[in-house]
N, C-alpha and C positions, 0 to 999 in steps of 0.2 A: 530300322529306325526312321521316323518321319522327318522329312526335310522341312525344317521350320522356315527357311528362306522362301521355299515354294508356297508355304501356307500364307506368308505375308503378301506375296505377289498376288495370290488368288483373292486375298481379302481386299486388296486395292482395286482389282478388276471388278469386284462386286460393289464398289463404292465405299469401301472402308477407309480407315485412316492410313496415311502414308507416314512412316517414321523417317526422320532425317538421319544423316550419317552418324551424328553424335548419339542419337537415341539408339540406333542399331548397335553401335559399339557397346553401349551399356547393356542392352538386352542379351547380347551374345557373349558377354564377359564370363569366363569360367575360372577366373583367378580370384584370390582375395582382392577385393575391389573397394575403392573409395570414390564416390561420385560427388562432385561439387555441382549441385543442381540449383541454378538461379531461379528467381521468382518467375512463375508462369511457364516454366520449361517443360511441363508435362511429366514430372517425376512419378506421380502416382500411376499414370498410364504406362510408363516404362516398367515400373515394378510389376504391374499386372501382366504385361507381356513376358517379362522374364520368368515369372511364376509359370505361365502357360507353357513357355518353351521347355522348362525343366520337366514338366509333366509330359508334354507331347513327345519329347525325345527319350522318354523312359529313364531319365536320370534320377527322378525322385517321385514318390507318391505324395499326394497332398499332405498327408500326415507326417511326412519327413522334411517339410519345409517350415521353418520357424520364421514368422513375419512379425516384427515388432515395430511399434511407433510410439509417439510421445503422449497423445491424448486419446481418450475414449472415442471422441468424435472422429478423429483421424483413423482409428482402428476400425470403426464401423464403416467408414467410407472405403477403406482398403479392402475389407471383407466383401463389401458389395461389388466393388470394381473387379476384384479377382474372380468372384463367382460368376459375374456377368460375362467376363472374358472367356472363362471356361465354358459357360453355357453356349456361347456363340460357336464353339467347336464341338458341340455334343455329338455330332455325327461320327466323330472318330471314336472307335470302341474304347481306346485307352482313356479318353476324356470322359466318356459316359460312365465307365467304371469308377473313375476318381470322383465324379460328381456325386455318385451314390455314397461316397465316403467323406464328402466335404465337411460333414459335421465334426470330423476328427482333425480338421486342419487347425493349427494354432496360429491365429491372427489376433494379436491382442496388444495391449499397452505393456511396456516394460515393467511397470509397477504390478500389473496383474500377473505377469509371468513370474516375477520374483515372489509374489505372494503364494503362488502355486508351489514353488520350490520350498518355501519356508514351512508351509503346512505339513510337508512330509517329515521334516526332521526338527521341528521347533521344540519338541518336548525336552530335547537335550539342553536347551537354553532356558528351561523353566517357563515356557510359554505354551498355553493351551492351543490346541489345533483350531479351535473355533474363535480365535482372536478376531477382534474388530480392527479393520484398517481405517483409521480416522481420516475422513475427507477434509478438504479445505473448509467446507461450509459447516461442518459439525465438529467443533473443537471446544474444549472446556478448560478454563484456567483454574477450576476448583481445586484440583489435586496439587498443582504447583504452589498455589496460594497457601494451602493448608500446610504443606511441607515447609515452605518458607516461614510461615507464622510459627510453627513448632520450633524451628531453629532460632528464630529471633527471640523467642521466650525461654530458650535454654541457656542458663548461665554459662555453660561450657563454651559457648561461642561469643561471649560478650566482648572479648578482646578483638577477635576477628571482625565483628560487626562494628566495633568502634573505629577500627582502621578504615573499613569501607565507608562509614558515615563521614569520615574526614574528607573523602573524595567526592561524596555525593550529598545532595540534599537528603536529609534523613527520610523525608516523605517519599523519596524516589528509590529507596533501596530495593523494593520488590521489582519495580518497572525497569530499572537500569542495572540491576545486579542479578537477581535470581531469574527473572523471566528470560533474559538473553541466554542464560546457561541452558534453560529448558530447550531452546531452539538450536543449541550448538552440540548437544550430546545425544547420542543414540543409546540403545539398549546394550550395545557392546563397548561403549566408551570406557576406558580404564585410565584412571589418573594416578600415576606414580609420582607423588609429591617430591620425594627425594631425588629421583632421576631428573625431573623437570628443573629443580633448583640447581642441581649440578651442571646441567646443560646451560642454563641461563648464566651461571657464574663463569663458566668457561667461555661462553659467547661474549659476555661483557668484557672479560679480561683481554680476549683476542682483539675485539673491536677497539678497545681503549688503546692498546699497544699500537695497533695499526694506525689509528688516527693521530696518536702522539707523534709517531714517526713522520707522518705526513706534515704535521705542524712544524717539526724540526727542519724538514726539507724546505718548507716555505721560508722559515727564518733564515736558513743558510743562503737561499737565493737572494733574499732582501739584503742580507749582510754583505754578500759579495757585490751586489749591484749598487747599494745606496748608503752603506754605513759610513763611509768616509765623508759623504756629503751632508750628513746630519749635523745639527747643532749639538752642543754639549748636552743640552737637556734631552734632545732627541736620542743621542747615544745612550744616555742613562735609561730612558724609557725602553729602548730596544733591549738592553741587557736585562732589565727587569722582566720584560716579556719572555725572554728565553728562560729565566729562572722560574717563572710561573709555569711554563710548559714542562719543564724538567721536574716540577714538584718541589723546588727548593724554597718557594715562597707562595703566598696566595694573593689573590686580587684579580682585577680585570685587565685584559690586554689594552694597551694604550698606543694608538697610532696617530696621534695628533701632530707629530713632528714630520709630516710628509714633506720631503724636500721639493720646494717649488711646485707644490700641488701636482706632482707627477702622476698621471693616470695609471701607469703600470704599477707603481708602488701602491696606489689606492686599491686597484683591482686585486692584487696579490694579498694585501693586508686584510681586505674584506673577506677574501677566501680563507685566510688564516683564522680570523675571528669566528666565521661560521663553522669551520672544522673543529676549532677548540671548543666551541659551544656544544657541538655534538659529542665531542670527546668527554666533556664534563657530564653530559647526560648518561653516558655509559658508566662513568664513575659513580654517579648518584644511584644508578640502578644496582650496582654491586652492593652499595651500602644499605640498600632497602630489601635485600633478599630475606632477612629475618621476618619482616612484615609480610613479604610475598608468600613465604612458606606457611605462615599462619592463615592467610586468606585462602591459599590453595587447599589447605586441609578442610576449610569450610565448604569450598566448591566441591571437593571430593565427596564429602558427607551428603551434600544436597543431591549430587548426581546419583549416588548409590541409592538414596531413598526414592528418588524419582524412578530409577530403573526397577526397584522392587515394587513400586506402585504399578508400573506398566505391566509387569509380570502378573501381579495379583489381579488386576482388572482386565487382563488380556486385551490391552489396547496398544496398537503399534502405529507409528507414523510411517510415511513413505520411506524416510531415511532409515528407520529401524529395519524395515523389510528388505531394502536394498543391501544393507550391510550384512544382515543375517543370511541372505541368499548367497552372497559372495563367500562368506565364511563357511557356509554349509557345503558349497561346491568345492571349496578348497580343502576342507577336512574330511568330508564324507566322500571318499574316492569311488565307492560303489555307486553312489547316486550320480556323481559326475560322469562315470562311465555309461550309466543308463542314458543320460541326456545326450552325451556325445554320440552314442550309437543311434538314438532315436531320431536326431535331426542331421540330415546330410548337408543341408544348406540353411544358412541363417541370413535373413535380410532385415536390416533395421533402418527405418526412416527418421528424419529430423535428428540425426545424431549430434548436430551442433548444439542441441539443448541438453546434452548429457555431460557427464564428467568422468574422471578416472575410475570411479567406483563402477559405473556401468560398463566402461571399457574392460575392466578387469573381469567382470562377469562374462562378457562375450569372449574374451581371450580364454577363459577357463573352458567354455563350451567349444571353442574353436581349436583347442589343443590337439596335436597329432594323436591319432587313435591309439598308437602303441605306447604313449607316454601318460604318466600320472604323476606330475611333479608335485613337490611339497609346497612350492611357492607359486605365485602368479606367473603363467607362461609369458615369455617375451614374444616378439613378432617372429623370431627365429624358430620358436617352438610350435607355430601354428600349422594346421593342415593347410595345404596350398590353395584350396579352392572353396572353402566353406563360408567365409565371412564376406558380407556385402553391405557396406556402409553408404548411406545417402544423407547429404546435408548441405548446408550453405552457411559459411562463416559470416556472411553479411546479414543473416537472419537469426543470429543467436541473441535472444533477448530475455532469457529466463535465468539470469545470474542470481536473482533473488531466491530461486529454487535450487541453487547449487550448480547450474550449468556453467561449464568452463570451456569457452571457445578454443582455448589454447590446446586442449586435448584433441579436438577435431583437426586443428591445423597441423599438429604434430603427427597425426595418424598417417598422412600422406608419405612423410619421410620414412616412417616405420615400415609401411607396406612396400614402398619402392625398394628398400634394402633387401627384401625377400622376394623380389620379382613379382610383386603384386601390381595391379593395374590402378592407375590414377587417371580418372576420366572426368569430363565435365559436360554439362548441358547448359549452353549459353543462350539459346534462342528463346525469347519471351513471346509466347503465343497469346498471352492474356491481354496485354494492353496495346493500345494504338501506338504506332511508331513515335508520334509526337511525345507521348508520355515517357516512353523508354529513352529516347534521345535526350530529353530534358533531365531525366534521372541520371543517365550516364554522365552528363556534364556536371551536375551537382556533386556527384560522389567522386569524380576525378579530383575535386578540390577538397573533399572532406576525408576520404579514406586514404590518408597519407602517412599514418603512423607505422612504426616498424617494430612495435612490441608484440610479444606472443598473443596478447589479447586484442590487438588491433585488426580490423578487417582490411583486406586488400582490395583495391579498386579493380574490378573486372568489368570490361565493357560487354553489356548485354546486346545480343543481336536481335533484329526485329523481323517480324513477318511483314507482309504487304499491308498497306493502309487500306481501310474499308472505303470503298468508292462512295463519294457523296457525303461522307461523314466529316464533320468539323470538330475535332476534339479540342480541348482547351486546358490551359494551365492558368489558375487564378489565385491571386494573392489579395487578401483583405486585411488591412491593418486598422487598429483603433486610432481614431484621430488624436493627435498629440497637440496640446495647447502650446502655441509658440511663446518663446520667452518675451515677457513684457505684455503679453495679451491678457486683458482682464477677463475674469470669468463672469458670465451673465448670472444675474440673480435668478434663482429658480424657486418657484412656489412649491414644487414637489420634490420629494426625496429622490435622489439619483439612484438608478439601478447599479448593481455591481458590474464590474468589467465583464465577467463571464455571462451575466444575463443580458447585457447589452449586445454582446457578441452573439448570444443565442438567438436574440430577436432578428439580428441581421441574417443569420443562417436560416431561420424559419421563413423569413420573407424571400430569401433566395430560393429556398426549396419550393415555395409556392410558384415562383416565377419559372423554375425548372420544369415543374409538373403541369403547368397550365399554358405554356407557350412552346413554340417550335425552336427556341433559341439553343437548347441543349439536347438535341436529338441523340439517340443511341441506337445501336443495332440489336434487334431482338427477333429471333426466328427468321433470320435472313432479310428482315425489313428494317428500314429506318423509322423509328417511332418516337413519340413524346414520352419521356420517362413517367413512371408511376412512383408512388411513395416507396415501394419496396426496392426500387433501383438505387436508392440513396442510402449511404452509410455515413454516420458521424463517428469519427474515431478520436479517442482521447488518450493522452499519454498515461494518465491515471484517472480513476473515477471520482476523485475528490470533489470536483465541480460538476459532476454529471447531472445533479438535480437541477441546476440552472438551465441546462439545455432541454431537459425534460419539461421544465416549467414553460420555457419559451415555445416549444412545440405545442403543448397543451393550450397555451394562450391563443394560438392561431388555429386550433382545431385540427392539427396534423397528427394522424395516428402514428405510433412508434412502438417498437419493442426493444427491450434492453437485455443484454447478455448478463449484466450484473446490476442488481437493484441497489442503488446507493441511497435513495431518498426515503425508502420505506420506513426505516427506523427513526426518521425525523418527523414522520407524519403522525397525525392523531390516531389513525386506524391501528397502527402497531401498538401504541400505548393502550388503546381500548381493549384489544384482544389479549394483551399481556395481563392487564388488570382483571379481565374476566376469568382467565385461566388461573391466575393467582388466587382470586377469590373462591374459585371452585375447590382448589386444593386446601386453602387456608381461610375458611370462613370467618375466622377471628381477625383477619387483616382489615382493620377499619379504614386505613388510608386507601386501600384498593376499592372498598365499597363507596367511599366518598367520590373517588375518581369515576366510578361507574355511574354514580348518580347523575352526573352532568353529561355523560356519554349518550349516544343513541340507544344504548341498552335500556336506559331509564328515562332520560330527557327531563329531569327535574330542573326547575328554575333555581336561580341562585338563592332566592329568599327561602325556598324549601330546604336547600342544602344547609343554609345557615341555621334554620330551625332545627334540623336533625342534629347538627354538630353541637348545638347548645341545649339539647334535650335534658331536662332536669330529672332527677331520680323520681321514679314513680309516675312520670308524665307519659302519656300515650302519644305516639307519633300521629296516629289517626286524628287525634283531637287538635293538633296544631297545624296540620296541613289542610289546604283546600281540598274539596272532594275530588276534583280532577287529578290533582297531584297524588293523592292517596291511592287512586286507582292505578296510576303508573307504578307505584311501589308494589302493589299487590300483583300486577302483571309481571313485574320483574322477579318478584319472589317466586311465583309459580314457574316461570321459565327457568330460573336458575336451580330450583329444586329438581326439576326434571333433568337439567344439564348435569347436575351432580350425580344423579343416578346413572345417566348415560356414560359418564366418565369412568364408571366402575366396570363397564362391560363392552363398550363400543370402541371402534378404532379412533385414533386421534383425528384423522381427517373427517370422519363422520361427526365427531363432536364439534369440530370447527364449522362444518356445514350447518349444524343445528344452530349454533350461536349466530351465524351470519343470516341464514334464511328464516328460521322459525322464530328467532327472537327479534326480528324486525330491523336488523341493521341494514340489510340490503335494500329494503323498502325505503328506509330513511334516505340513503344515498341516492336512490333512483328518483325520489320525489323532489330532490333539490339539485337543479342543474349545476350549480357552482361546486357541488361535491362529486360530479360524475368522474372527475379525474382520479378519484380515489377507488373507483371500481376495480381498476387493474391491481391495486395493492392487495386486495383479498386473494387474488390468484397467487401472488408471491407468498403470502402467509400460508395458504393451503399447500403449495408445493414444498415449502420448508417443512411443514408438518408431515407430508408424505415421505420426505427424506428421512425423518426421524423414525417413521414406521418401518421403512425399508431396513434401516440400521438396527431395528429392534430396540430402540431407546424409548424411555418412559415419558409420560406426560410431565412429570416433575422435571425431567432433564430438558424437555422442550421449553418449559417456563423459565428454567435457569438460563438457557441460551438466549431467550428473548430479553431477559433482565440484563444480561451482559451487553446486548447489542443496542438497547434503547439509548436514544440521544446520541447515536454514533452514525457516522457516514461510512463505516466499514462495509465492504462489499458483501452482497448475498448472491451466491452463484446461481446462474440460470439452471433450471431443471427441465426435463423433457417436456413437461406439460405446458411450457411457455411458447411453444411453436404454433399456437393456434391462429395468430394474426396473419392473414394471408397477404395483406397489402399495407405495410407499415414501414416507416423509416427505421433503420437499424441504428442503435446506439450501443457502442461497446468500446473497450480499451483496445489499443493497438495490439496488445498481447493476445486478446481474444479473437482478433481478426486474422491471426496466422492461419494460412491455408485457405482463406476465403478471398473472394473477389467481388467487386461491385462496379456497375457502370459509372457511378458517380460517388466520389469520396470527398468528405470534408475532414481535414485534419484540424480539429478545433482546439482552442485554448493552447495553441502551440507555443505561446510565449510564457507559459507557466514555468515556474522554477521550483526545483525540489531542494530542500535543505538536506545535503548529503552528510551532515555532521554525524560522526559516530558517537552515540550517547553512552553506550555501555562501557563499563571499565573492564569487562571481561571479553577476551577475543582469542581466536585461534592463532597459533604460531607454529613454526616447525618443531617446537619443543613440546607442544600440547596446549591445553587450555592454560592461559596465563592472565593475570590482571595487569593493569598499567601502573601498579604501585612501584614495581621494580623495572618494568619494561617500557618506561616512557620513551626511551630512544628508539626502541624497536617500533613502538606504536606510531611515532612520528613518521617513520619510513612506511609503515603499513598504511597510515592515513593518506600519504602522498600517492601511493600506488592505488589505494582504494578510489581516490578521486579520479585518477587516470582511467581506471577500469570502468568507472561509472560513466565518464564522458565518452569513452569508446563505445559503450553499449548504447548510450543515448543516440549516437550517430546511426547505429544499426536499427534502433527503433524508428528513426526518421525514414530510413530506407524501406523498412517493412511497410510503414504507413503509405508512403508514396507508391509503392508497387502493388497496393491493393486495387488501385484505380484502373479501370479499363478504358474509359473515354474522357471523363472530365475530372480534374483534380482541383480542389480548393484548399488553400492553406490560410488559416486566419488566427489572429491573436493580437496581443498588446505588447509593445516593447517599451522599456523604461530608458529614457535618455538623460544624460548628465547635462548640466548647464552649457557645457562646451559643445553640445550637439552630438557627442559620441555616445555609443551604446553603453549602458551600465554593464559592468563586468558580468554580473549574474544573469542578466537578460541575454548577453552575448552567448552564454553557454546553455541556452534553452534550445528546443527544437527549432523554434522560429529564428532565434539568433544565428544558429548554424546555417539555416536555409538562406537567410538574407545575405550572410557573408559569401555563400557559394554563388548566389546569383548576381552579386555585385550591386546590392541595393544601396541607393544614395538617398538619405533622409532629406537632404536639401532640395534635390531636384525631383524627389519622389519617383525615381525611375530605376531600372536595373539593366545590367549588361546582358543578361539572358532574357529572351522574349517571354514576358509574363503579363497577363491582364491584371492591372493593379487598381484597387479601389480602396476607399476608406469608409468606416462606419462610425457614427457619433456615439457619445455617451448619452444614454436615454434615461427617461424618468418613468414613474409608476404607471402613468396613463398610457404609455406605449404598449403595455400588455393589454391584449384585446379580449381574451377569454371568450372566444366564440362558443356558442352553444354546441354541444356534441349531439349528433343525431342518434337518439336511442329509441328503439321501438318499444314503447311501453303499453301497447294495446292489450297484450295478454295479461298485464299486471294491473290494469286500471283500477279494478275494484279493490284489490289488495292494497295498492298504494294509497288510495283515498282513505282507507281506514287509519293509516298512519299520519296522513297530512293533518288530521284534526289534532294530533298531539304535537303542538308546536314545541320545537326545541329552542330554548332561549340561548342566544350566543353568550359566551363567557363575558361577564361584565366585571371589570375591575374598578371599584370605586376609589380604592386607596392604594397608594404605593408605600411600602414599609419605610422607605427613606423619608417620607413626608411626615411621619409621626414625630420627628424631632421638633417640628415647628409648634406642635401643640404644647410642649413644655419648654419652649425656648427661654434661655436665660440671657441676660444682656451682656455680660462680660465674663472673662476668665483669664487664665494664665496665657500671656502672650507667647507665641511660638516663633521660630526662626523665620526671618523674612527672606523671600526668594527674589532673584533679580527680575523675574517675570511677573511679580505681583501687580505692578502698575498696569501691565497689559491685560492681565486676567480681570482685574477690577473694572477697567475702562470698557472692555468689550463684553463684560458679563459672561466670562468663560469658566467660572468656577466649576460648573457641572462637567463641562467638556474636559477640563484639566483633570478632574477627579476620575472621570471615566478612563482617560488615557493612562493615568497612573495605575488604575485597577488592571487594565489590559497588560501593561508591562509586568506587573506582579504575577498575574496569572501565567504569562509566558515563562517567567522565571521558575515558578513552582513546577511547571510541566517540563522544564529544561528545554524549552524551545528557543529557536534563534530570535533575538529581538533587534539585531543590528539593522534589519531591513525595515523596521517600523520607524515612523516619524510622525510628530504632531503636525497636523495640517488643517488649517482653518482659513477659508477664503477671505475672512474679514481681516486677516493679518498679512503683513508683508512677509517675504521669505526670511528676513533677518529676525522678525518677531517670532515666527514659527520656530526658528532654530533656538531662540532663547527659551521658549516654553519647553521645547523638547529636551534641551540640556538640563533644565531644572528637574523635569520629571525623571530623567535617567539618574540624576544625582540622588533624588529621594529613594528610588528603588535600589540603587547600589548600596546606599547607606542602610536600608532596611535589611538586606540579605547579608550584610556584614556585621549586623548588630547581634551581640551575644544573647540578649534576652529573647529576641525573635527566633534565633537559631535553636535556643533551648525549648521554646514552644513547639517548633517543628519536630523536635526529637521525641515529642510525647506520643506520636502516633502517625497514622496515614493521613496525608493532606489532600483535600479536594478543593478546587477553586470554582467560584461562580456557580453555586448550587441554587437553582430556582425553586420557589415554593409558592403555594397558594393556601390560604386559610380563612375561615370565617372571621369577619370583623365589622361591627356596626351595621347590621342588617345587609351587609354585602360581603365582598371578598377582599382580602388583603394579598397583594402580590409583592414579592421581594426576592432579592438575590443575596445569599450569604457569600461574602467575599472569600472567606477561607474557613474550612471546617477541618479540624484535626480530630480524628477518631481513634480512640484506643479501646482496649477490651473492657475498660471500666467506665469510661466517660466520653462525652463528645464536647469539644470546645469550639465555639463559634467566634471568629474574629472579624471585626468590621474595620476596614481601613478608612481613615479620615485625612483629608488634605486641608482641614480647617486651619485658620491662622491663630486660633485660640484653643486651649485645652479646657473644655467644659464638659466633664464626664456626664453629669446629670442631664445635659441637653440631649444626649443620645440614648439614655437608659431605656426609655420606652421602646425605642426601635430595637435595641438588642434583646430585650425581654420578649418582644413579639417574635423575633427570630428564634429564640430558644423554644418557644411553644411549638412553632412550625417544624423546627429541625428535630425535636423530640418525636414528633409523629412520623417523620421520615426514617429516623435512625433507631427507633425502638425505645425501650423503657429505661435504659441506663441513664445515669446522671448527665445533665446537659448544662454547660456553663458558657458564659459569653464575656467578651471584653472588647476593648477598642485598641487600635493601633494608629497613633497619630504619626503620619509619615514625615512630618517636618522635624519632629524630635522623638525618636523611638526610645521608650524606656518602659520599665515595669509599670503596668496599669492595674486598676481595680478589676477584679474578676467577679462577676455576679452569678448566683445560681438562679434557678427558675423562679424563685420567689422574690428576687431582687436583693438577696443578702450577699454581702461581700465574703468571698472565700479565698483561701490560699491553695494554689495548685503546685507552685514551684517556689 
C-alpha cells in the first residue's frame, strides 16, 4: 500500500501545497465524519486530497466513491479539482488505471443523484422514466390555475370556498390558498383528513387544559399574596376572574384593582391575561374543527388532482424527486443493496443546506451492509466508516428551499455517540487578516442565540497578512436629514434610495479601478483592480435593476447572475409580442404593439390610422408611402419567421427576429439603447433552456407572458460567461462558494416583509389551515420570525466572508424622531451590522475601526449615461440602411383621467368631509392624495403590508402629513369593510393598476385602470375617486374609454365599468361598453 504521508511530503518538496494539521486530520479520517468547514478554509482542496488518498491507498476505486454537493457549479468544480489532483499523481500505476475509469466516477448534485435513483423505479409510482425535472427558471402555473379554477367552479366545494373567502380577500383565493399548497405538497403527500382532525382536537384539548392549569396557578399565587389587601371591588373582580377561568361564567379578565400599583402583581396579572388569551385561542380552535374538516377536504382534493397532473405530464419538482428517492430506497431493498455495495465511501459537501430528507437518504445508503431495515436507519445502524459530511452552520442560507440548519447541528451529536469523528477547519486562507478579525468581532456579538436554528460563534484563524497591502473595511450610509432641517427645493425629481446608492457605488468603483488607493494582490503582485475584481452583492434581487442602471450610467461593464430588469424592459415585451403574433396572427393587440416596436417602427399617427381603419378601406391608401413600406417589410419578415417557426430551433428563430428583422441594427444605431444589447443574450439563453428541456415555442411564449412586468429572477445560464472584464452583480445566495478581491454589500438596509400570507401551512399533524389552528399558527409565526432573523445573520456572514481585501457595506437606515433606529431597520443586514460595530448616529462613529462615509440623495441629472464604446465598423453599411427609418418615440397626447374635464359638470351630491380637506385644497394636493389612496388600495388588494407606508409631502409639516395619512387610511379601511365592495371583489379575480394605451384623437390615450375584476363571463373595471362630490356623468367618458381599452386586453367577453367614491362607498351605476346602465349584482 502506498504511504500517503510520504506522498504529501514529496509534494511539498516539489513546491506543492502544505496542508495544516486540521486539514490533515480531515484528509486521513476513516470514520463516519462531520467536518465544520469555515469560509475560505480550503474544504474543496481537502475533499480532493481525501479522494486521492482513498484511491492511492487502494481503499476504493473512483467508481466506488460517491461525491455529492449542493449546486451544479460546485459539482463541476469538485469534478475538475479531483481529476486534476489525480492527474498530478498519474505516475502511480494505480492512479493511472483509475484515471482511465474516471468517467464512471459519480460526482454530482444531490438532486441529480436522486433523479438517477427515481428513474430506475418510478413506474411503480405511476411516473414515466423520461420525466422532466422542472428547474427554477422553467416553471408554469398553468396546471395549478386550471385545477383551482375547476374546483372554484364546482358546486361541491362551494361551502369550503365560502369559508376560505371569509379569511381571504376573494380575489386572492388562488394566490394565498391554492398556490401555497402547490409548493407544500409533493407527489407522495397523503392527506388523511380524519386523522388530522383527531390529532388537532386532541392537541387543542391538551393545550387548553395545560394553559387553564397555568392560569389557576397564577390566580392561586395572586390570591395568597394580595387578596387580603384588595378592596371589596377588587375582591369581587378577583373572584369573577377565577370563575371565568373555571368556565363558570364568561367575560374578560379584570385586573384594575392592583393594590398600590404593585409591580409584582401587575407582572403576574399581565402574564395571567396573556396565558388566558392563548387558552381561549385553543378553545376557539376546537370549536372550529367542523369548518377545518371541510377546508381540509378541499385541500386534499386539490392535492390529489395536482399529483395526478404531475404523473400525467411526467413533470417532477426537486422535492418530488428527493421524496421518491428516499421512498424507493426504503421500500426497494434490492436497489438499496445495489447502491450500498456500489459505493464504499460517500462524501457530501455543503450539507448545512440540506434537511432531514437528504439525511435519511444518506443514512439509507450508509446502513450496515448486513442490514436491510424497514425504516430509516439510526446512527447506530450505520457502517462505521462510510459517510463523510462537510458543511458550515454559519453559511446555511437556503431555508427557502427547505434547508434546515438544525439537522446539520444535530448530526455532530449523532455521530459522536457512535464513535464518529467531529472535526473542524478554522483557518481562513481567503481573506486578509483585517477582514477576518473584523468579521470575528462582529459575529461574537451577533451569533449569540441558543436555539437549534441559531449559528454558534466560532473564531476563524488567519493566515499571514500580505506584505505591502492595505486592506480596508468601509461603511457608507445614506445621508439622513436632521430633525428640523428644511429640505431644499429641487427642480428635478429625486432618484430612489437604491439608485442614489447605486451611483455612489459606481463612482467608488471608478475610483477603485483608476487609482492606487485600493490595491489588491494578483499573481503575487500588488496591482490596481480591474472591473472583474469587484462584486456587488444583494440580499435579494428586487432592487438589482437600480444598480445595473447606475453602472450603465457611468459606462461600467457588468454581468449578472440573475437578470431582474429584463422583464421590465421594452425588449422583453417586443419579443413576447413578436412570438405571440407568430403563433396567433389574429392577436390584434400584439400587432399594434409590434407596430411601434423596432420590428415595424410606425409613427403614432400611422398606428392611429390603422386602428381606426373603416370597412373596405385600404391601409395602403391611408398611410404615407414610407410608412407603408415599413408595413410591407414587416409583413415579409414575419411571413418568413412564421415558416421558420414550423421547422427551425427556437434559438434560430430568436436569432432571425433579432438580426434579420433589423432589431439589432436599430439598437446599435442608437447609443442610448446600447444598454439593451445585453438583454437579447438573456432572452436567447432562456430560449436555449427551453430547447434543452424539449419544451415548445408555445410554452416559451406562455413563460414570457407570466414574467412580463415582473422583477422575478431569471437564472443565469452557461452562455452568460462571455464578459471577461466586468463587475459581478449577484445575490448573496449566488455568491456562495465564490470569492472576490473587493465586495460591496449593497442595499443592506432593505427590509423584507416576513408576514405569512397563506392560510395553509405545515404542522406536526400535516397540512392544516388557520381556521382552527389560530393558536398554533401564532406559535408558528413567532418561531418563523426567529428562524428568519437567525438566517439573516448567516446571510450577513456569508456576504462579509466573500471579500478578500476590501469590504464595503452600504445602505439607508430609517430613524425615529427620538434618534433611535426604526425597529424594522434594526433587523436588516445593515441594522445588525451597525449594532455589532457600535455605530453612534449622533457622533457618526463606531467602536470597531471602520472607514465611514455618507452619500447624498441624488436627482435625475446625476445619471451620466456615458457612451459605450461599440465597434460598429463591420456593420456600418447595414446600420445606415436602418437609420433612415426613424423610429418615433412614444407620444402620449392624452391621459385617460383628463377626459373628465371635457364633460365636467358644475355640481353634484356632496360627500363626507375629511379633516385634511383644508390642507389638500390650500396646497393643491388633490392629485397626490388620490394617488396615495390608490397605492394603499393596491397594497390591500395584493395583501401587502401598508403599515410601513406614510403620506409625505415636503410642502407640509409633519403634523399635516400625519393628518392626510390618517384620512387616507380611514378611506381605505372603510372601503375594504364595505359589503358592496366586498361583493364586487367576490365576482372574480382582481388585478390592480393595469396600464393601457389606445388610439385617441389623432394620437394615443394612456391610462391606468385602478381595479379590474375578471370572471369567465365578463370583465368589470372599477375607478376609484376621492372627489368631494358624486357626479357620475363627470367621469363617464373616462370609464367608457377604459372599457374600450380593457376589452382589447382581456378579449371579447362583456366589459363593464363603474366608479367607487372612496369618501362614501355605496352601490353605483354600472355601464356597459355603449354607456347603458346595467345590473350585475
